N, CA and C atoms as an extended XYZ file, in Angstrom:
468
Properties=species:S:1:pos:R:3:atomname:S:1:resname:S:1:resid:I:1 pbc="F F F"
N        -0.826      -36.212        1.085 N   MET     1
C        -1.820      -35.398        1.746 CA  MET     1
C        -2.980      -35.169        0.779 C   MET     1
N        -4.173      -35.406        1.269 N   PHE     2
C        -5.385      -35.207        0.481 CA  PHE     2
C        -6.199      -34.103        1.153 C   PHE     2
N        -6.834      -33.277        0.348 N   ARG     3
C        -7.588      -32.144        0.898 CA  ARG     3
C        -8.961      -32.051        0.251 C   ARG     3
N        -9.912      -31.547        1.033 N   GLY     4
C       -11.233      -31.263        0.507 CA  GLY     4
C       -12.132      -32.483        0.461 C   GLY     4
N       -13.154      -32.390       -0.358 N   HIS     5
C       -14.116      -33.483       -0.494 CA  HIS     5
C       -14.670      -33.504       -1.911 C   HIS     5
N       -15.294      -34.613       -2.247 N   ALA     6
C       -15.957      -34.758       -3.542 CA  ALA     6
C       -17.048      -35.809       -3.391 C   ALA     6
N       -18.137      -35.592       -4.093 N   GLU     7
C       -19.190      -36.594       -4.100 CA  GLU     7
C       -18.834      -37.668       -5.122 C   GLU     7
N       -19.280      -38.881       -4.846 N   ALA     8
C       -18.972      -40.014       -5.716 CA  ALA     8
C       -20.104      -41.030       -5.606 C   ALA     8
N       -19.950      -42.123       -6.329 N   LYS     9
C       -20.936      -43.198       -6.293 CA  LYS     9
C       -20.234      -44.532       -6.138 C   LYS     9
N       -20.904      -45.419       -5.430 N   ILE    10
C       -20.470      -46.803       -5.365 CA  ILE    10
C       -21.461      -47.580       -6.221 C   ILE    10
N       -20.930      -48.285       -7.208 N   ASP    11
C       -21.820      -48.969       -8.154 CA  ASP    11
C       -22.381      -50.263       -7.574 C   ASP    11
N       -23.204      -50.936       -8.340 N   ALA    12
C       -23.884      -52.155       -7.893 CA  ALA    12
C       -22.904      -53.285       -7.565 C   ALA    12
N       -21.689      -53.226       -8.115 N   LYS    13
C       -20.676      -54.239       -7.823 CA  LYS    13
C       -19.814      -53.873       -6.622 C   LYS    13
N       -20.136      -52.757       -5.956 N   GLY    14
C       -19.386      -52.347       -4.773 CA  GLY    14
C       -18.115      -51.596       -5.067 C   GLY    14
N       -18.004      -51.058       -6.292 N   ARG    15
C       -16.793      -50.329       -6.686 CA  ARG    15
C       -16.999      -48.828       -6.508 C   ARG    15
N       -15.999      -48.207       -5.926 N   LEU    16
C       -15.968      -46.753       -5.800 CA  LEU    16
C       -15.074      -46.205       -6.892 C   LEU    16
N       -15.587      -45.280       -7.675 N   LYS    17
C       -14.762      -44.551       -8.638 CA  LYS    17
C       -14.146      -43.398       -7.862 C   LYS    17
N       -12.846      -43.465       -7.633 N   VAL    18
C       -12.168      -42.426       -6.865 CA  VAL    18
C       -12.292      -41.105       -7.630 C   VAL    18
N       -12.817      -40.060       -6.971 N   PRO    19
C       -12.959      -38.769       -7.660 CA  PRO    19
C       -11.622      -38.268       -8.203 C   PRO    19
N       -11.668      -37.631       -9.359 N   SER    20
C       -10.452      -37.201      -10.043 CA  SER    20
C        -9.585      -36.278       -9.191 C   SER    20
N       -10.207      -35.479       -8.327 N   VAL    21
C        -9.443      -34.570       -7.470 CA  VAL    21
C        -8.490      -35.349       -6.558 C   VAL    21
N        -8.826      -36.611       -6.250 N   PHE    22
C        -7.975      -37.451       -5.406 CA  PHE    22
C        -7.208      -38.505       -6.208 C   PHE    22
N        -7.755      -38.911       -7.332 N   LEU    23
C        -7.182      -40.024       -8.080 CA  LEU    23
C        -5.772      -39.724       -8.585 C   LEU    23
N        -5.602      -38.598       -9.213 N   ARG    24
C        -4.290      -38.287       -9.787 CA  ARG    24
C        -3.196      -38.211       -8.717 C   ARG    24
N        -3.407      -37.435       -7.632 N   PRO    25
C        -2.346      -37.424       -6.610 CA  PRO    25
C        -2.130      -38.793       -5.964 C   PRO    25
N        -3.194      -39.569       -5.819 N   LEU    26
C        -3.077      -40.912       -5.247 CA  LEU    26
C        -2.180      -41.777       -6.117 C   LEU    26
N        -2.459      -41.819       -7.403 N   GLN    27
C        -1.674      -42.666       -8.299 CA  GLN    27
C        -0.247      -42.154       -8.480 C   GLN    27
N        -0.087      -40.847       -8.616 N   GLU    28
C         1.247      -40.299       -8.860 CA  GLU    28
C         2.157      -40.439       -7.643 C   GLU    28
N         1.620      -40.222       -6.466 N   ARG    29
C         2.437      -40.244       -5.266 CA  ARG    29
C         2.583      -41.644       -4.675 C   ARG    29
N         1.520      -42.447       -4.767 N   TYR    30
C         1.502      -43.714       -4.034 CA  TYR    30
C         1.339      -44.963       -4.897 C   TYR    30
N         0.919      -44.825       -6.133 N   GLY    31
C         0.665      -45.997       -6.957 CA  GLY    31
C        -0.762      -46.482       -6.796 C   GLY    31
N        -1.018      -47.727       -7.160 N   SER    32
C        -2.383      -48.257       -7.222 CA  SER    32
C        -2.741      -49.227       -6.106 C   SER    32
N        -1.789      -49.557       -5.240 N   ASP    33
C        -2.079      -50.503       -4.162 CA  ASP    33
C        -2.762      -49.783       -3.001 C   ASP    33
N        -3.864      -50.386       -2.536 N   ILE    34
C        -4.763      -49.747       -1.567 CA  ILE    34
C        -5.063      -50.717       -0.430 C   ILE    34
N        -5.292      -50.186        0.766 N   PHE    35
C        -5.890      -50.963        1.857 CA  PHE    35
C        -7.109      -50.192        2.330 C   PHE    35
N        -8.280      -50.824        2.227 N   THR    36
C        -9.539      -50.210        2.641 CA  THR    36
C        -9.988      -50.874        3.924 C   THR    36
N       -10.335      -50.073        4.934 N   THR    37
C       -10.730      -50.614        6.229 CA  THR    37
C       -11.558      -49.598        6.992 C   THR    37
N       -11.819      -49.889        8.250 N   SER    38
C       -12.525      -48.994        9.164 CA  SER    38
C       -12.219      -49.450       10.575 C   SER    38
N       -12.412      -48.577       11.525 N   LEU    39
C       -12.243      -48.953       12.921 CA  LEU    39
C       -13.594      -49.226       13.573 C   LEU    39
N       -14.572      -48.401       13.268 N   ARG    40
C       -15.900      -48.547       13.873 CA  ARG    40
C       -16.979      -48.967       12.881 C   ARG    40
N       -16.657      -49.005       11.614 N   GLY    41
C       -17.650      -49.394       10.625 CA  GLY    41
C       -18.588      -48.277       10.231 C   GLY    41
N       -18.276      -47.038       10.617 N   ASP    42
C       -19.144      -45.912       10.277 CA  ASP    42
C       -18.773      -45.264        8.952 C   ASP    42
N       -17.569      -45.515        8.469 N   CYS    43
C       -17.091      -44.991        7.187 CA  CYS    43
C       -15.965      -45.896        6.718 C   CYS    43
N       -15.567      -45.735        5.465 N   ALA    44
C       -14.445      -46.505        4.924 CA  ALA    44
C       -13.200      -45.636        4.910 C   ALA    44
N       -12.098      -46.190        5.382 N   TRP    45
C       -10.799      -45.550        5.280 CA  TRP    45
C       -10.081      -46.171        4.090 C   TRP    45
N        -9.658      -45.351        3.159 N   ILE    46
C        -8.915      -45.839        1.996 CA  ILE    46
C        -7.483      -45.322        2.109 C   ILE    46
N        -6.600      -46.232        2.448 N   TYR    47
C        -5.191      -45.890        2.617 CA  TYR    47
C        -4.403      -46.302        1.393 C   TYR    47
N        -3.522      -45.432        0.890 N   PRO    48
C        -2.495      -45.948       -0.010 CA  PRO    48
C        -1.752      -47.027        0.787 C   PRO    48
N        -1.461      -48.159        0.183 N   LEU    49
C        -0.856      -49.263        0.923 CA  LEU    49
C         0.406      -48.818        1.654 C   LEU    49
N         1.184      -47.972        1.032 N   ARG    50
C         2.426      -47.485        1.658 CA  ARG    50
C         2.133      -46.783        2.989 C   ARG    50
N         1.058      -45.997        3.038 N   ASN    51
C         0.691      -45.319        4.280 CA  ASN    51
C         0.184      -46.310        5.326 C   ASN    51
N        -0.578      -47.320        4.876 N   TRP    52
C        -1.064      -48.320        5.820 CA  TRP    52
C         0.105      -49.106        6.417 C   TRP    52
N         1.104      -49.382        5.609 N   GLU    53
C         2.269      -50.109        6.117 CA  GLU    53
C         2.990      -49.316        7.203 C   GLU    53
N         2.949      -47.981        7.139 N   GLN    54
C         3.507      -47.153        8.214 CA  GLN    54
C         2.730      -47.364        9.514 C   GLN    54
N         1.413      -47.453        9.409 N   VAL    55
C         0.582      -47.736       10.588 CA  VAL    55
C         0.992      -49.087       11.178 C   VAL    55
N         1.155      -50.077       10.317 N   GLU    56
C         1.545      -51.412       10.779 CA  GLU    56
C         2.912      -51.394       11.461 C   GLU    56
N         3.862      -50.639       10.909 N   ARG    57
C         5.191      -50.554       11.522 CA  ARG    57
C         5.114      -49.931       12.910 C   ARG    57
N         4.280      -48.903       13.049 N   ARG    58
C         4.134      -48.269       14.366 CA  ARG    58
C         3.517      -49.248       15.360 C   ARG    58
N         2.517      -49.999       14.926 N   LEU    59
C         1.877      -50.985       15.801 CA  LEU    59
C         2.847      -52.095       16.195 C   LEU    59
N         3.744      -52.438       15.294 N   ALA    60
C         4.700      -53.509       15.570 CA  ALA    60
C         5.613      -53.163       16.738 C   ALA    60
N         5.689      -51.892       17.098 N   GLY    61
C         6.477      -51.478       18.254 CA  GLY    61
C         5.848      -51.887       19.574 C   GLY    61
N         4.568      -52.261       19.536 N   LEU    62
C         3.874      -52.740       20.732 CA  LEU    62
C         3.898      -54.264       20.736 C   LEU    62
N         3.871      -54.844       21.910 N   ALA    63
C         3.818      -56.307       22.010 CA  ALA    63
C         2.567      -56.823       21.309 C   ALA    63
N         2.680      -57.990       20.695 N   SER    64
C         1.527      -58.561       19.996 CA  SER    64
C         0.389      -58.883       20.957 C   SER    64
N         0.677      -58.939       22.244 N   THR    65
C        -0.355      -59.190       23.252 CA  THR    65
C        -0.954      -57.908       23.824 C   THR    65
N        -0.461      -56.751       23.399 N   HIS    66
C        -0.971      -55.465       23.896 CA  HIS    66
C        -2.469      -55.387       23.618 C   HIS    66
N        -3.243      -55.131       24.651 N   ARG    67
C        -4.711      -55.169       24.550 CA  ARG    67
C        -5.247      -54.272       23.450 C   ARG    67
N        -4.799      -53.026       23.372 N   LEU    68
C        -5.337      -52.103       22.373 CA  LEU    68
C        -4.834      -52.413       20.973 C   LEU    68
N        -3.604      -52.921       20.874 N   ARG    69
C        -3.125      -53.353       19.554 CA  ARG    69
C        -4.013      -54.462       19.020 C   ARG    69
N        -4.301      -55.455       19.858 N   ARG    70
C        -5.138      -56.590       19.434 CA  ARG    70
C        -6.547      -56.121       19.073 C   ARG    70
N        -7.083      -55.216       19.844 N   LYS    71
C        -8.429      -54.692       19.595 CA  LYS    71
C        -8.467      -53.923       18.263 C   LYS    71
N        -7.476      -53.083       18.048 N   PHE    72
C        -7.368      -52.305       16.815 CA  PHE    72
C        -7.230      -53.244       15.614 C   PHE    72
N        -6.281      -54.183       15.698 N   GLU    73
C        -6.031      -55.082       14.577 CA  GLU    73
C        -7.248      -55.951       14.255 C   GLU    73
N        -7.979      -56.376       15.271 N   ALA    74
C        -9.172      -57.192       15.020 CA  ALA    74
C       -10.186      -56.414       14.207 C   ALA    74
N       -10.392      -55.165       14.545 N   ARG    75
C       -11.390      -54.357       13.850 CA  ARG    75
C       -10.964      -54.006       12.429 C   ARG    75
N        -9.719      -53.572       12.262 N   VAL    76
C        -9.296      -53.192       10.911 CA  VAL    76
C        -9.185      -54.414       10.003 C   VAL    76
N        -8.901      -55.582       10.571 N   SER    77
C        -8.893      -56.803        9.762 CA  SER    77
C       -10.315      -57.225        9.404 C   SER    77
N       -11.234      -57.100       10.346 N   TYR    78
C       -12.625      -57.479       10.113 CA  TYR    78
C       -13.229      -56.690        8.951 C   TYR    78
N       -12.959      -55.396        8.919 N   PHE    79
C       -13.504      -54.541        7.860 CA  PHE    79
C       -12.572      -54.416        6.658 C   PHE    79
N       -11.324      -54.861        6.776 N   GLY    80
C       -10.303      -54.534        5.796 CA  GLY    80
C       -10.162      -55.463        4.617 C   GLY    80
N        -9.604      -54.892        3.553 N   GLN    81
C        -9.292      -55.659        2.343 CA  GLN    81
C        -8.242      -54.886        1.544 C   GLN    81
N        -7.206      -55.600        1.122 N   GLN    82
C        -6.201      -55.009        0.250 CA  GLN    82
C        -6.665      -55.164       -1.190 C   GLN    82
N        -6.434      -54.141       -2.005 N   SER    83
C        -6.832      -54.206       -3.410 CA  SER    83
C        -5.951      -53.271       -4.231 C   SER    83
N        -6.291      -53.173       -5.498 N   ARG    84
C        -5.599      -52.258       -6.415 CA  ARG    84
C        -6.639      -51.448       -7.153 C   ARG    84
N        -6.291      -50.222       -7.456 N   LEU    85
C        -7.139      -49.424       -8.335 CA  LEU    85
C        -7.137      -50.074       -9.708 C   LEU    85
N        -8.294      -50.146      -10.349 N   ASP    86
C        -8.322      -50.681      -11.707 CA  ASP    86
C        -7.987      -49.573      -12.701 C   ASP    86
N        -8.004      -49.882      -13.978 N   ALA    87
C        -7.618      -48.930      -15.026 CA  ALA    87
C        -8.525      -47.698      -15.065 C   ALA    87
N        -9.763      -47.815      -14.550 N   GLN    88
C       -10.697      -46.688      -14.518 CA  GLN    88
C       -10.651      -45.932      -13.193 C   GLN    88
N        -9.710      -46.287      -12.303 N   GLY    89
C        -9.588      -45.598      -11.017 CA  GLY    89
C       -10.636      -46.042      -10.009 C   GLY    89
N       -11.081      -47.291      -10.120 N   ARG    90
C       -12.082      -47.820       -9.194 CA  ARG    90
C       -11.429      -48.805       -8.240 C   ARG    90
N       -12.047      -48.948       -7.079 N   LEU    91
C       -11.622      -49.944       -6.117 CA  LEU    91
C       -12.850      -50.549       -5.463 C   LEU    91
N       -12.709      -51.778       -5.013 N   ILE    92
C       -13.797      -52.473       -4.332 CA  ILE    92
C       -13.792      -52.057       -2.866 C   ILE    92
N       -14.957      -51.656       -2.360 N   VAL    93
C       -15.125      -51.430       -0.929 CA  VAL    93
C       -15.709      -52.734       -0.382 C   VAL    93
N       -15.061      -53.342        0.623 N   PRO    94
C       -15.541      -54.637        1.129 CA  PRO    94
C       -17.034      -54.587        1.488 C   PRO    94
N       -17.743      -55.650        1.124 N   SER    95
C       -19.204      -55.673        1.304 CA  SER    95
C       -19.616      -55.495        2.760 C   SER    95
N       -18.911      -56.123        3.679 N   ARG    96
C       -19.236      -55.987        5.104 CA  ARG    96
C       -19.168      -54.517        5.521 C   ARG    96
N       -18.170      -53.820        5.052 N   LEU    97
C       -17.990      -52.411        5.392 CA  LEU    97
C       -19.044      -51.547        4.702 C   LEU    97
N       -19.334      -51.836        3.442 N   ARG    98
C       -20.378      -51.079        2.727 CA  ARG    98
C       -21.702      -51.171        3.464 C   ARG    98
N       -22.053      -52.376        3.860 N   GLU    99
C       -23.334      -52.571        4.543 CA  GLU    99
C       -23.358      -51.869        5.894 C   GLU    99
N       -22.314      -52.060        6.682 N   ARG   100
C       -22.269      -51.480        8.041 CA  ARG   100
C       -22.279      -49.957        8.004 C   ARG   100
N       -21.538      -49.370        7.060 N   ALA   101
C       -21.424      -47.912        6.981 CA  ALA   101
C       -22.537      -47.276        6.155 C   ALA   101
N       -23.337      -48.095        5.491 N   GLY   102
C       -24.402      -47.542        4.654 CA  GLY   102
C       -23.867      -46.761        3.469 C   GLY   102
N       -22.758      -47.215        2.933 N   ILE   103
C       -22.137      -46.498        1.816 CA  ILE   103
C       -22.378      -47.255        0.516 C   ILE   103
N       -23.556      -47.066        0.004 N   GLU   104
C       -23.936      -47.603       -1.301 CA  GLU   104
C       -24.599      -46.471       -2.065 C   GLU   104
N       -24.445      -46.463       -3.362 N   GLY   105
C       -24.999      -45.371       -4.152 CA  GLY   105
C       -24.176      -44.110       -3.944 C   GLY   105
N       -24.851      -42.984       -3.708 N   GLY   106
C       -24.158      -41.709       -3.534 CA  GLY   106
C       -23.435      -41.619       -2.202 C   GLY   106
N       -22.180      -41.204       -2.252 N   VAL   107
C       -21.343      -41.061       -1.056 CA  VAL   107
C       -20.551      -39.756       -1.163 C   VAL   107
N       -19.889      -39.418       -0.078 N   VAL   108
C       -18.979      -38.278       -0.098 CA  VAL   108
C       -17.602      -38.780        0.331 C   VAL   108
N       -16.571      -38.337       -0.390 N   VAL   109
C       -15.193      -38.740       -0.131 CA  VAL   109
C       -14.448      -37.526        0.419 C   VAL   109
N       -13.831      -37.720        1.594 N   PHE   110
C       -13.087      -36.647        2.255 CA  PHE   110
C       -11.602      -36.939        2.208 C   PHE   110
N       -10.804      -35.907        1.960 N   GLY   111
C        -9.361      -36.030        2.019 CA  GLY   111
C        -8.877      -35.833        3.438 C   GLY   111
N        -8.004      -36.703        3.888 N   LYS   112
C        -7.342      -36.604        5.188 CA  LYS   112
C        -5.845      -36.568        4.926 C   LYS   112
N        -5.065      -36.376        5.957 N   SER   113
C        -3.627      -36.242        5.747 CA  SER   113
C        -2.995      -37.503        5.158 C   SER   113
N        -3.484      -38.683        5.555 N   ASP   114
C        -2.836      -39.920        5.115 CA  ASP   114
C        -3.759      -40.891        4.395 C   ASP   114
N        -5.036      -40.513        4.199 N   ARG   115
C        -6.010      -41.436        3.620 CA  ARG   115
C        -7.205      -40.662        3.084 C   ARG   115
N        -8.094      -41.402        2.453 N   LEU   116
C        -9.401      -40.885        2.072 CA  LEU   116
C       -10.437      -41.537        2.984 C   LEU   116
N       -11.518      -40.820        3.265 N   GLU   117
C       -12.630      -41.390        4.012 CA  GLU   117
C       -13.879      -41.307        3.159 C   GLU   117
N       -14.643      -42.394        3.136 N   VAL   118
C       -15.877      -42.462        2.365 CA  VAL   118
C       -17.036      -42.583        3.351 C   VAL   118
N       -17.974      -41.647        3.240 N   TRP   119
C       -19.106      -41.574        4.161 CA  TRP   119
C       -20.424      -41.589        3.410 C   TRP   119
N       -21.413      -42.164        4.036 N   ASN   120
C       -22.796      -41.956        3.641 CA  ASN   120
C       -23.064      -40.481        3.924 C   ASN   120
N       -23.528      -39.742        2.937 N   LEU   121
C       -23.679      -38.293        3.076 CA  LEU   121
C       -24.612      -37.926        4.230 C   LEU   121
N       -25.729      -38.607        4.361 N   GLU   122
C       -26.666      -38.300        5.445 CA  GLU   122
C       -26.036      -38.565        6.806 C   GLU   122
N       -25.283      -39.651        6.926 N   ARG   123
C       -24.620      -39.961        8.200 CA  ARG   123
C       -23.595      -38.884        8.543 C   ARG   123
N       -22.835      -38.423        7.545 N   MET   124
C       -21.836      -37.387        7.804 CA  MET   124
C       -22.507      -36.090        8.246 C   MET   124
N       -23.581      -35.709        7.566 N   GLU   125
C       -24.278      -34.483        7.951 CA  GLU   125
C       -24.814      -34.597        9.372 C   GLU   125
N       -25.318      -35.757        9.738 N   SER   126
C       -25.806      -35.996       11.093 CA  SER   126
C       -24.659      -35.885       12.105 C   SER   126
N       -23.495      -36.460       11.764 N   GLU   127
C       -22.317      -36.373       12.639 CA  GLU   127
C       -21.921      -34.912       12.865 C   GLU   127
N       -21.899      -34.140       11.786 N   LEU   128
C       -21.504      -32.736       11.899 CA  LEU   128
C       -22.487      -31.940       12.759 C   LEU   128
N       -23.769      -32.232       12.610 N   GLU   129
C       -24.786      -31.534       13.394 CA  GLU   129
C       -24.771      -31.945       14.855 C   GLU   129
N       -24.532      -33.220       15.128 N   SER   130
C       -24.591      -33.705       16.508 CA  SER   130
C       -23.353      -33.325       17.320 C   SER   130
N       -22.259      -33.002       16.660 N   ASP   131
C       -21.025      -32.645       17.358 CA  ASP   131
C       -20.395      -31.429       16.681 C   ASP   131
N       -21.018      -30.238       16.867 N   PRO   132
C       -20.503      -29.043       16.186 CA  PRO   132
C       -19.123      -28.645       16.705 C   PRO   132
N       -18.379      -27.961       15.860 N   PHE   133
C       -17.060      -27.435       16.221 CA  PHE   133
C       -17.282      -26.070       16.849 C   PHE   133
N       -17.069      -25.976       18.156 N   THR   134
C       -17.392      -24.765       18.914 CA  THR   134
C       -16.201      -23.822       19.021 C   THR   134
N       -16.459      -22.629       19.517 N   ASP   135
C       -15.374      -21.682       19.801 CA  ASP   135
C       -14.405      -22.270       20.827 C   ASP   135
N       -14.942      -23.005       21.804 N   GLU   136
C       -14.092      -23.653       22.813 CA  GLU   136
C       -13.190      -24.701       22.163 C   GLU   136
N       -13.735      -25.443       21.202 N   ASP   137
C       -12.924      -26.416       20.468 CA  ASP   137
C       -11.776      -25.714       19.745 C   ASP   137
N       -12.085      -24.595       19.103 N   GLN   138
C       -11.065      -23.836       18.370 CA  GLN   138
C        -9.967      -23.358       19.317 C   GLN   138
N       -10.376      -22.854       20.483 N   ASP   139
C        -9.394      -22.379       21.465 CA  ASP   139
C        -8.505      -23.526       21.949 C   ASP   139
N        -9.112      -24.683       22.243 N   GLU   140
C        -8.347      -25.827       22.724 CA  GLU   140
C        -7.381      -26.323       21.658 C   GLU   140
N        -7.835      -26.386       20.417 N   LEU   141
C        -6.964      -26.826       19.326 CA  LEU   141
C        -5.794      -25.857       19.156 C   LEU   141
N        -6.076      -24.588       19.211 N   THR   142
C        -5.018      -23.584       19.091 CA  THR   142
C        -3.986      -23.749       20.199 C   THR   142
N        -4.450      -23.954       21.432 N   GLU   143
C        -3.530      -24.163       22.554 CA  GLU   143
C        -2.690      -25.415       22.353 C   GLU   143
N        -3.324      -26.491       21.902 N   ASP   144
C        -2.589      -27.738       21.677 CA  ASP   144
C        -1.535      -27.569       20.588 C   ASP   144
N        -1.889      -26.857       19.519 N   LEU   145
C        -0.923      -26.629       18.440 CA  LEU   145
C         0.239      -25.758       18.908 C   LEU   145
N        -0.058      -24.754       19.707 N   GLU   146
C         1.007      -23.900       20.245 CA  GLU   146
C         1.933      -24.691       21.160 C   GLU   146
N         1.356      -25.561       21.996 N   ALA   147
C         2.167      -26.390       22.881 CA  ALA   147
C         3.053      -27.338       22.071 C   ALA   147
N         2.513      -27.882       20.996 N   LEU   148
C         3.290      -28.762       20.130 CA  LEU   148
C         4.451      -28.010       19.495 C   LEU   148
N         4.200      -26.809       19.045 N   GLU   149
C         5.260      -25.987       18.453 CA  GLU   149
C         6.356      -25.699       19.470 C   GLU   149
N         5.964      -25.432       20.713 N   GLU   150
C         6.956      -25.187       21.765 CA  GLU   150
C         7.811      -26.417       22.006 C   GLU   150
N         7.167      -27.605       22.032 N   LEU   151
C         7.920      -28.848       22.200 CA  LEU   151
C         8.903      -29.076       21.065 C   LEU   151
N         8.457      -28.831       19.862 N   ARG   152
C         9.350      -28.998       18.710 CA  ARG   152
C        10.503      -28.024       18.767 C   ARG   152
N        10.233      -26.804       19.223 N   GLY   153
C        11.287      -25.805       19.356 CA  GLY   153
C        12.299      -26.199       20.403 C   GLY   153
N        11.819      -26.829       21.482 N   ALA   154
C        12.715      -27.273       22.548 CA  ALA   154
C        13.571      -28.437       22.092 C   ALA   154
N        13.042      -29.273       21.211 N   ASP   155
C        13.790      -30.423       20.701 CA  ASP   155
C        14.821      -30.016       19.662 C   ASP   155
N        14.602      -28.885       18.981 N   GLY   156
C        15.439      -28.466       17.866 CA  GLY   156
C        16.718      -27.921       18.271 C   GLY   156
């Protein structure tokens, strides 16, 4: 689990220096193997390889001809690349993804439950402004979480 955010830079060679707030837990918990990809090309998803393999196992439960599985796999393969963190905690962000997402130079790295996300800071700020988190959103999320808790209680 990764939390919070940190600003970072992607150098001229396309390498992201993983911010220290994320680097240590990433290496200690998951090691240095990484899968970097995206679904829409708006940001980079950096998965510890072990977490990405869980995604692959879940997808394998669907037929290889399943329309959405094929669509998902085509996109993550198009933007994706497996790599390893180097000794300085850097990783290569695939050039196609860097260009499409506009993530060169200064970027912001966000912690998610199973991955890191790398965004062009201006694009992220625009996303946040164009789709604010409203009181109605908070109420709906609270209801969904309560319903989930009830389901888990019924299963227990």
